[in-house]
DRENGU-224496 format. One line per field, with one value per residue: x, y, z of N, C-alpha, C, O, CB in turn; residue in one letter; residue number from 1. Coordinates in steps of 0.05 Angstrom, whole numbers, plus 5000, padded with zeros to 4 digits. Glycine has a CB too. Layout:
REM DRENGU-224496
n.c1 <- [X  ...] $
n.c2 <- [Y  ...] $
n.c3 <- [Z  ...] $
ca.c1 <- [X  ...] $
ca.c2 <- [Y  ...] $
ca.c3 <- [Z  ...] $
c.c1 <- [X  ...] $
c.c2 <- [Y  ...] $
c.c3 <- [Z  ...] $
o.c1 <- [X  ...] $
o.c2 <- [Y  ...] $
o.c3 <- [Z  ...] $
cb.c1 <- [X  ...] $
cb.c2 <- [Y  ...] $
cb.c3 <- [Z  ...] $
code <- [a  ...] $
pos <- [NUM  ...] $
//
This chain:
REM DRENGU-224496
n.c1 <- [3766  3733  3726  3690  3681  3668  3631  3658  3655  3695  3767  3806  3863  3923  3940  3990  4055  4065  4093  4160  4181  4216  4274  4254  4267  4281  4234  4236  4218  4203  4245  4301  4342  4362  4355  4317  4326  4308  4275  4308  4353  4390  4412  4453  4436  4445  4497  4527  4562  4546  4512  4456  4422  4378  4336  4278  4253  4191  4166  4169  4204  4164  4165  4196  4179  4175  4186  4223  4286  4325  4368  4402  4455  4491  4552  4568  4612  4680  4699  4665  4623  4577  4518  4479  4423  4382  4324  4282  4252  4255  4282  4313  4360  4410  4466  4471  4421  4407  4389  4417  4472  4513  4570  4597  4658  4705  4760  4746  4735  4699  4651  4614  4558  4515  4458  4488  4535  4599  4611  4642  4703  4731  4785  4846  4841  4788  4760  4719  4704  4686  4623  4619  4580  4539  4508  4456  4426  4374  4386  4367  4370  4354  4390  4425  4464  4523  4549  4601  4598  4602  4627  4623  4621  4608  4568  4512  4498  4455  4384  4330  4280  4216  4170  4220  4251  4285  4339  4374  4432  4467  4527  4565  4568  4538  4544  4522  4477  4463  4421  4392  4358  4306  4320  4319  4353  4423  4450  4498  4541  4548  4606  4662] $
n.c2 <- [6559  6579  6635  6674  6633  6607  6581  6563  6565  6543  6539  6573  6557  6591  6588  6542  6561  6562  6506  6502  6509  6470  6497  6548  6616  6644  6680  6733  6749  6787  6824  6855  6908  6894  6887  6864  6862  6831  6767  6715  6743  6778  6831  6866  6930  6973  7015  6993  6944  6879  6824  6830  6835  6810  6760  6719  6663  6663  6615  6544  6483  6431  6379  6313  6285  6321  6346  6386  6394  6427  6485  6527  6574  6633  6657  6722  6756  6755  6786  6799  6783  6733  6691  6634  6592  6535  6536  6523  6557  6624  6669  6712  6757  6737  6695  6656  6638  6605  6541  6505  6523  6553  6591  6644  6672  6727  6729  6683  6638  6581  6559  6514  6524  6506  6522  6564  6539  6522  6473  6453  6472  6475  6470  6497  6484  6485  6534  6588  6625  6689  6685  6630  6570  6547  6495  6472  6417  6369  6303  6238  6205  6238  6274  6335  6362  6396  6432  6454  6474  6413  6387  6352  6380  6373  6331  6335  6316  6328  6328  6340  6390  6404  6455  6478  6538  6579  6620  6680  6713  6772  6801  6840  6906  6914  6861  6802  6752  6716  6687  6651  6594  6543  6474  6406  6360  6345  6323  6283  6272  6205  6164  6158] $
n.c3 <- [9332  9273  9230  9181  9142  9079  9024  8961  8890  8854  8848  8804  8774  8753  8684  8660  8635  8564  8526  8501  8432  8387  8356  8356  8368  8431  8469  8512  8580  8640  8640  8667  8673  8624  8553  8497  8432  8392  8383  8417  8430  8480  8520  8566  8589  8623  8651  8691  8731  8758  8789  8776  8734  8685  8651  8636  8601  8563  8549  8567  8585  8595  8616  8623  8578  8537  8470  8462  8491  8513  8510  8463  8451  8431  8452  8455  8465  8489  8529  8569  8626  8639  8647  8628  8629  8651  8690  8744  8777  8777  8821  8827  8794  8793  8777  8815  8826  8784  8765  8730  8697  8646  8650  8621  8619  8625  8579  8553  8584  8605  8652  8694  8733  8785  8817  8841  8856  8837  8791  8750  8722  8676  8629  8602  8550  8539  8521  8499  8440  8412  8387  8393  8400  8451  8490  8531  8556  8572  8582  8554  8597  8637  8658  8663  8611  8589  8536  8492  8430  8398  8438  8497  8560  8614  8657  8695  8764  8791  8805  8760  8761  8739  8714  8666  8654  8606  8626  8641  8667  8670  8681  8664  8634  8571  8559  8525  8497  8439  8387  8419  8429  8431  8435  8409  8418  8418  8360  8334  8278  8254  8272  8225] $
ca.c1 <- [3742  3738  3707  3690  3681  3650  3632  3666  3649  3720  3791  3816  3892  3935  3948  4019  4067  4065  4118  4178  4180  4243  4284  4243  4283  4268  4222  4243  4200  4215  4270  4311  4368  4369  4336  4316  4319  4294  4273  4334  4376  4386  4436  4453  4434  4454  4526  4539  4567  4533  4494  4429  4408  4371  4310  4269  4237  4162  4158  4183  4204  4144  4171  4215  4169  4174  4204  4245  4302  4344  4372  4429  4460  4517  4566  4575  4637  4698  4709  4643  4616  4548  4510  4454  4417  4355  4317  4254  4238  4273  4276  4330  4374  4437  4473  4468  4394  4403  4392  4437  4481  4540  4580  4617  4674  4725  4782  4736  4733  4672  4647  4588  4548  4488  4448  4509  4559  4616  4613  4663  4719  4743  4814  4854  4833  4759  4753  4701  4711  4663  4607  4617  4554  4538  4483  4449  4404  4367  4390  4347  4372  4344  4412  4432  4490  4533  4566  4613  4596  4595  4643  4610  4638  4601  4542  4503  4488  4431  4358  4316  4252  4201  4179  4246  4253  4312  4343  4400  4441  4489  4542  4580  4554  4540  4545  4498  4474  4445  4413  4383  4334  4299  4330  4309  4377  4446  4454  4524  4543  4561  4635  4668] $
ca.c2 <- [6566  6592  6656  6680  6609  6611  6562  6575  6546  6529  6555  6571  6563  6605  6568  6540  6573  6543  6492  6512  6496  6466  6515  6574  6634  6648  6706  6739  6765  6795  6836  6873  6920  6882  6891  6844  6876  6811  6742  6700  6761  6793  6847  6884  6957  6995  7018  6983  6915  6866  6802  6841  6839  6784  6756  6692  6656  6661  6587  6526  6454  6424  6354  6295  6275  6342  6344  6405  6383  6446  6511  6533  6603  6642  6675  6743  6769  6742  6806  6804  6760  6728  6663  6626  6564  6526  6543  6516  6580  6647  6686  6736  6760  6728  6669  6637  6629  6588  6513  6493  6547  6557  6617  6653  6692  6742  6712  6659  6616  6571  6546  6505  6529  6495  6536  6580  6524  6515  6444  6447  6496  6476  6472  6518  6475  6489  6562  6596  6650  6705  6670  6602  6561  6530  6481  6460  6399  6347  6278  6217  6194  6258  6289  6359  6361  6422  6429  6476  6461  6385  6375  6350  6391  6363  6319  6341  6295  6339  6321  6362  6396  6418  6464  6491  6562  6590  6642  6692  6733  6785  6817  6862  6924  6907  6832  6792  6726  6717  6661  6634  6579  6517  6452  6379  6347  6348  6299  6284  6253  6179  6163  6147] $
ca.c3 <- [9318  9247  9222  9153  9126  9057  9002  8936  8868  8847  8845  8776  8775  8729  8665  8659  8611  8541  8522  8481  8406  8377  8336  8360  8384  8457  8475  8540  8597  8666  8634  8687  8665  8599  8531  8476  8407  8376  8397  8417  8437  8505  8525  8589  8578  8641  8650  8716  8734  8781  8783  8782  8708  8673  8639  8636  8577  8566  8546  8585  8581  8615  8629  8609  8552  8516  8447  8468  8513  8523  8497  8452  8451  8422  8470  8436  8471  8508  8548  8588  8644  8637  8651  8616  8637  8655  8717  8751  8788  8779  8843  8826  8769  8798  8767  8837  8825  8762  8772  8713  8682  8635  8658  8601  8633  8610  8569  8540  8602  8611  8678  8700  8760  8791  8841  8852  8864  8814  8787  8730  8717  8649  8626  8583  8523  8536  8520  8478  8426  8405  8367  8399  8407  8475  8493  8557  8549  8590  8566  8556  8624  8656  8670  8647  8599  8581  8512  8476  8403  8401  8460  8523  8581  8641  8661  8722  8781  8804  8794  8745  8769  8717  8687  8664  8638  8599  8645  8638  8686  8656  8700  8651  8616  8543  8556  8512  8484  8415  8376  8440  8419  8442  8418  8417  8429  8401  8344  8322  8256  8263  8266  8198] $
c.c1 <- [3750  3717  3710  3693  3660  3653  3641  3660  3673  3743  3801  3846  3901  3944  3979  4030  4067  4093  4134  4175  4208  4250  4274  4262  4267  4258  4226  4221  4215  4242  4277  4339  4379  4348  4338  4307  4305  4293  4300  4358  4369  4413  4433  4454  4443  4484  4540  4544  4553  4515  4466  4414  4402  4343  4304  4252  4207  4153  4176  4187  4186  4150  4189  4205  4167  4193  4228  4259  4322  4345  4400  4431  4487  4528  4578  4602  4654  4708  4686  4637  4586  4543  4483  4448  4388  4349  4287  4239  4258  4264  4293  4343  4403  4442  4470  4441  4388  4408  4415  4447  4509  4547  4602  4632  4693  4748  4773  4734  4704  4673  4619  4581  4520  4480  4470  4534  4574  4619  4635  4677  4732  4773  4821  4846  4803  4752  4735  4712  4684  4648  4606  4589  4556  4510  4480  4424  4399  4369  4367  4347  4363  4365  4418  4461  4497  4552  4577  4615  4587  4611  4627  4629  4633  4573  4535  4495  4462  4405  4345  4288  4239  4179  4206  4244  4282  4315  4371  4406  4466  4502  4554  4563  4559  4542  4519  4500  4457  4439  4405  4357  4330  4310  4319  4331  4399  4450  4481  4525  4556  4590  4640  4674] $
c.c2 <- [6580  6614  6661  6656  6612  6588  6576  6555  6530  6549  6551  6578  6578  6583  6566  6553  6553  6530  6505  6496  6494  6485  6544  6591  6642  6677  6710  6754  6771  6807  6857  6882  6907  6890  6867  6857  6857  6785  6728  6718  6775  6806  6864  6913  6979  6994  7008  6953  6905  6843  6810  6848  6813  6784  6726  6687  6656  6632  6570  6499  6443  6397  6337  6285  6296  6336  6362  6395  6403  6471  6511  6564  6608  6662  6697  6756  6752  6761  6814  6779  6757  6698  6658  6598  6558  6528  6536  6540  6603  6665  6711  6737  6751  6700  6648  6625  6609  6559  6500  6515  6543  6586  6624  6677  6706  6724  6686  6635  6607  6556  6536  6511  6517  6506  6550  6566  6516  6485  6435  6473  6497  6476  6493  6510  6479  6518  6567  6621  6664  6690  6640  6594  6542  6518  6471  6443  6379  6321  6259  6204  6214  6274  6313  6357  6388  6417  6455  6464  6433  6371  6376  6359  6378  6352  6323  6315  6303  6330  6345  6365  6412  6435  6478  6515  6566  6615  6653  6711  6745  6805  6842  6880  6916  6877  6822  6763  6730  6688  6641  6620  6553  6496  6425  6364  6352  6322  6302  6265  6227  6179  6151  6117] $
c.c3 <- [9292  9243  9193  9135  9105  9037  8977  8914  8860  8846  8817  8778  8750  8710  8665  8634  8589  8538  8500  8455  8395  8354  8339  8377  8409  8459  8505  8554  8623  8661  8656  8680  8640  8578  8512  8450  8388  8391  8395  8424  8463  8511  8549  8579  8598  8642  8674  8714  8759  8772  8790  8756  8695  8661  8640  8611  8583  8565  8564  8573  8603  8629  8612  8582  8531  8494  8452  8493  8525  8507  8484  8451  8440  8443  8452  8441  8490  8530  8567  8604  8644  8641  8638  8624  8638  8685  8722  8762  8792  8801  8844  8798  8772  8786  8790  8839  8803  8770  8757  8694  8671  8639  8638  8613  8614  8602  8557  8557  8606  8637  8679  8729  8762  8818  8856  8859  8838  8813  8768  8723  8690  8650  8606  8554  8518  8539  8497  8464  8420  8383  8372  8408  8431  8476  8521  8552  8571  8573  8569  8584  8646  8669  8651  8638  8588  8558  8503  8448  8407  8423  8486  8544  8608  8641  8690  8737  8794  8790  8781  8757  8747  8729  8688  8645  8628  8616  8641  8661  8673  8676  8687  8634  8587  8538  8543  8503  8460  8406  8398  8431  8434  8423  8428  8431  8410  8386  8330  8298  8266  8256  8239  8199] $
o.c1 <- [3772  3695  3730  3706  3637  3674  3632  3659  3672  3739  3805  3853  3888  3954  3993  4015  4069  4113  4123  4166  4222  4235  4284  4272  4243  4273  4220  4207  4238  4261  4261  4358  4403  4326  4358  4283  4292  4308  4314  4380  4347  4434  4411  4471  4449  4497  4564  4531  4549  4505  4453  4396  4419  4329  4322  4238  4198  4135  4195  4174  4193  4141  4197  4221  4159  4214  4251  4247  4335  4327  4418  4411  4505  4514  4595  4615  4643  4724  4689  4646  4571  4561  4466  4467  4371  4365  4270  4215  4277  4242  4288  4338  4420  4423  4466  4436  4367  4429  4431  4432  4527  4532  4623  4621  4697  4755  4789  4732  4687  4692  4600  4597  4504  4492  4472  4554  4562  4629  4645  4664  4744  4785  4803  4844  4794  4738  4735  4727  4663  4660  4592  4575  4573  4491  4499  4403  4417  4355  4349  4326  4363  4360  4415  4479  4480  4571  4565  4631  4565  4608  4619  4652  4652  4555  4550  4486  4449  4405  4348  4274  4251  4171  4213  4236  4300  4295  4390  4388  4485  4489  4552  4545  4582  4543  4497  4522  4438  4451  4411  4337  4348  4309  4312  4328  4395  4454  4485  4510  4573  4599  4624  4679] $
o.c2 <- [6592  6613  6654  6657  6618  6576  6599  6531  6505  6574  6528  6601  6577  6562  6586  6557  6529  6541  6518  6473  6514  6489  6562  6582  6646  6696  6692  6771  6763  6801  6875  6866  6909  6898  6853  6862  6866  6782  6729  6708  6783  6793  6876  6920  7001  6975  7013  6939  6919  6843  6797  6864  6795  6804  6709  6705  6650  6624  6580  6492  6445  6393  6345  6277  6290  6323  6355  6389  6397  6478  6497  6578  6591  6681  6692  6765  6735  6753  6835  6757  6776  6681  6676  6582  6572  6523  6543  6543  6600  6675  6728  6720  6757  6684  6624  6605  6596  6552  6485  6524  6531  6604  6611  6698  6698  6705  6669  6612  6624  6543  6548  6505  6519  6500  6550  6579  6505  6472  6413  6494  6518  6482  6504  6527  6477  6526  6553  6636  6653  6684  6626  6610  6524  6529  6462  6454  6372  6318  6264  6194  6208  6287  6311  6351  6403  6401  6476  6446  6428  6347  6397  6349  6372  6362  6314  6296  6286  6325  6368  6345  6431  6431  6490  6512  6556  6630  6638  6723  6731  6824  6864  6870  6910  6868  6832  6752  6746  6669  6617  6634  6542  6499  6422  6355  6362  6301  6321  6245  6228  6192  6134  6105] $
o.c3 <- [9291  9253  9180  9114  9110  9035  8972  8919  8860  8844  8808  8782  8729  8718  8669  8615  8594  8546  8481  8455  8394  8335  8326  8398  8408  8453  8521  8542  8627  8676  8661  8680  8634  8585  8511  8447  8369  8410  8374  8424  8468  8509  8554  8563  8589  8634  8678  8699  8778  8749  8807  8756  8694  8660  8644  8602  8606  8580  8576  8553  8626  8652  8590  8566  8508  8497  8446  8513  8545  8492  8493  8450  8440  8451  8436  8422  8504  8547  8581  8597  8648  8639  8638  8627  8626  8702  8706  8757  8808  8802  8861  8781  8755  8785  8784  8853  8803  8781  8768  8676  8683  8632  8637  8617  8591  8617  8550  8547  8610  8645  8668  8747  8744  8839  8881  8866  8819  8832  8770  8718  8683  8671  8593  8537  8496  8558  8477  8476  8421  8362  8357  8421  8432  8466  8534  8545  8587  8553  8585  8593  8669  8689  8627  8653  8578  8560  8506  8443  8418  8427  8495  8547  8623  8626  8708  8726  8807  8766  8790  8762  8737  8752  8709  8622  8641  8620  8636  8673  8666  8685  8699  8620  8579  8515  8549  8501  8460  8415  8396  8425  8446  8399  8451  8453  8388  8399  8315  8297  8284  8237  8229  8179] $
cb.c1 <- [3724  3736  3712  3713  3677  3655  3604  3696  3639  3717  3812  3801  3907  3959  3938  4027  4096  4057  4112  4207  4161  4246  4276  4215  4291  4287  4191  4269  4174  4216  4270  4310  4388  4373  4340  4297  4344  4308  4251  4338  4380  4377  4443  4476  4406  4442  4532  4522  4598  4517  4503  4431  4426  4373  4309  4252  4245  4148  4161  4169  4234  4117  4145  4221  4141  4181  4190  4234  4317  4371  4369  4433  4457  4515  4589  4554  4633  4722  4720  4617  4627  4538  4510  4454  4429  4352  4322  4253  4225  4274  4279  4351  4373  4443  4502  4475  4375  4421  4366  4425  4481  4541  4591  4603  4689  4736  4800  4753  4746  4664  4655  4585  4548  4488  4435  4499  4551  4643  4586  4650  4738  4733  4826  4884  4840  4744  4778  4672  4727  4670  4619  4637  4540  4545  4481  4444  4409  4338  4416  4350  4401  4328  4437  4428  4491  4546  4550  4641  4623  4599  4669  4601  4633  4603  4540  4480  4509  4432  4339  4315  4252  4189  4158  4268  4244  4315  4339  4402  4448  4479  4565  4603  4562  4564  4550  4492  4462  4459  4435  4379  4337  4268  4361  4300  4372  4472  4430  4546  4560  4547  4650  4691] $
cb.c2 <- [6583  6572  6682  6699  6583  6638  6548  6583  6562  6515  6548  6590  6537  6623  6575  6510  6584  6557  6463  6511  6513  6437  6506  6573  6660  6641  6708  6754  6748  6771  6849  6860  6917  6851  6918  6820  6887  6807  6724  6688  6782  6774  6864  6878  6962  6992  7046  6990  6910  6886  6776  6865  6857  6762  6766  6686  6629  6677  6578  6524  6442  6422  6339  6272  6263  6369  6352  6434  6359  6433  6534  6520  6615  6656  6661  6764  6797  6729  6830  6814  6765  6737  6656  6629  6560  6496  6572  6493  6573  6663  6670  6736  6789  6727  6668  6651  6653  6596  6498  6469  6571  6549  6618  6662  6679  6766  6706  6653  6622  6551  6564  6474  6560  6464  6515  6594  6498  6529  6433  6434  6500  6499  6444  6522  6446  6472  6580  6601  6644  6734  6674  6594  6546  6546  6457  6482  6384  6350  6264  6195  6186  6244  6272  6385  6339  6437  6416  6485  6462  6370  6391  6320  6421  6386  6289  6360  6288  6370  6309  6355  6412  6397  6481  6472  6588  6596  6633  6707  6721  6799  6800  6851  6953  6920  6818  6810  6704  6733  6649  6650  6574  6514  6452  6364  6317  6357  6295  6275  6266  6155  6147  6162] $
cb.c3 <- [9335  9224  9239  9147  9143  9042  8998  8936  8843  8819  8867  8757  8778  8737  8636  8660  8617  8515  8515  8490  8387  8368  8309  8374  8368  8480  8467  8542  8604  8685  8606  8715  8687  8601  8517  8484  8394  8348  8384  8391  8414  8528  8500  8609  8571  8670  8646  8740  8736  8797  8799  8799  8689  8693  8609  8663  8566  8543  8517  8612  8582  8602  8634  8627  8557  8529  8421  8473  8504  8525  8516  8423  8480  8394  8487  8438  8484  8493  8534  8573  8673  8609  8681  8585  8664  8645  8723  8771  8815  8752  8869  8849  8759  8828  8757  8863  8822  8738  8767  8697  8699  8605  8687  8574  8656  8626  8592  8516  8629  8588  8702  8694  8766  8791  8860  8876  8880  8815  8777  8704  8738  8634  8618  8584  8519  8558  8519  8488  8400  8397  8340  8421  8383  8500  8473  8580  8522  8603  8576  8535  8630  8677  8673  8664  8576  8605  8490  8487  8388  8375  8463  8529  8583  8662  8652  8722  8802  8805  8816  8715  8797  8697  8674  8655  8654  8567  8675  8611  8714  8630  8712  8635  8620  8531  8583  8487  8504  8392  8358  8467  8389  8445  8418  8392  8434  8417  8323  8343  8233  8250  8287  8185] $
code <- [s  f  s  e  v  k  w  i  e  r  i  i  p  s  p  p  p  p  a  g  v  s  g  e  r  i  k  w  s  a  l  n  r  v  s  s  s  s  d  g  h  v  r  r  t  d  g  r  s  g  w  n  a  g  a  v  s  e  r  v  i  t  g  a  s  d  t  v  r  g  i  s  a  t  c  d  q  t  n  t  i  k  a  i  g  l  n  a  q  s  e  s  d  s  y  q  d  l  d  f  a  l  h  c  s  s  g  g  k  l  r  v  f  e  s  g  v  r  r  w  g  g  g  s  s  k  t  y  s  s  g  s  e  i  h  i  i  v  s  d  a  g  k  v  e  y  y  l  g  t  d  l  l  y  t  s  r  a  s  v  k  y  p  l  h  a  d  v  s  i  y  s  p  g  g  s  f  s  e  v  k  w  i  e  r  i  v  f  p  p  p  p] $
pos <- [1  2  3  4  5  6  7  8  9  10  11  12  13  14  15  16  17  18  19  20  21  22  23  24  25  26  27  28  29  30  31  32  33  34  35  36  37  38  39  40  41  42  43  44  45  46  47  48  49  50  51  52  53  54  55  56  57  58  59  60  61  62  63  64  65  66  67  68  69  70  71  72  73  74  75  76  77  78  79  80  81  82  83  84  85  86  87  88  89  90  91  92  93  94  95  96  97  98  99  100  101  102  103  104  105  106  107  108  109  110  111  112  113  114  115  116  117  118  119  120  121  122  123  124  125  126  127  128  129  130  131  132  133  134  135  136  137  138  139  140  141  142  143  144  145  146  147  148  149  150  151  152  153  154  155  156  157  158  159  160  161  162  163  164  165  166  167  168  169  170  171  172  173  174  175  176  177  178  179  180  181  182  183  184  185  186  187  188  189  190  191  192] $
//
């Protein structure tokens, strides 16, 4: 038997987050142990280490037909540990929660993690320097691709679930990303 059964007019769902705009610096929300002094910048502010500091973008990639296809960012230091990526649902500030992430480690090492599992470890030739630009994009084939500059590092085999937020997790005190923005895709000049 049921009790307290009532007729309702309608359920009004929360509006979805707005779609990202190509070239727009990312505005962060849900900041935890990080600050954002300007759009496109995020930095760990407490003096402790741990995978417990992060933020999520206000806007999203709503689907495969969006003009915006991913994010680009600058790794600011080579002596801190941090991760940035695309995520359908942020449930924590840990890199293990990121669906598709580039992990910028001490010594300039880059790694790809997907839902906490290391998918690509890079070689000694694939290191970043302070100021290196990284990109994480959804290809026309619906696969996530990871780039250091114009070099393709890894193509994911995992399926993409929308909407996708930009999401960061910063382990080291003072670790930061800058120039984090929405991008359409990576266009390379044609070969000579």
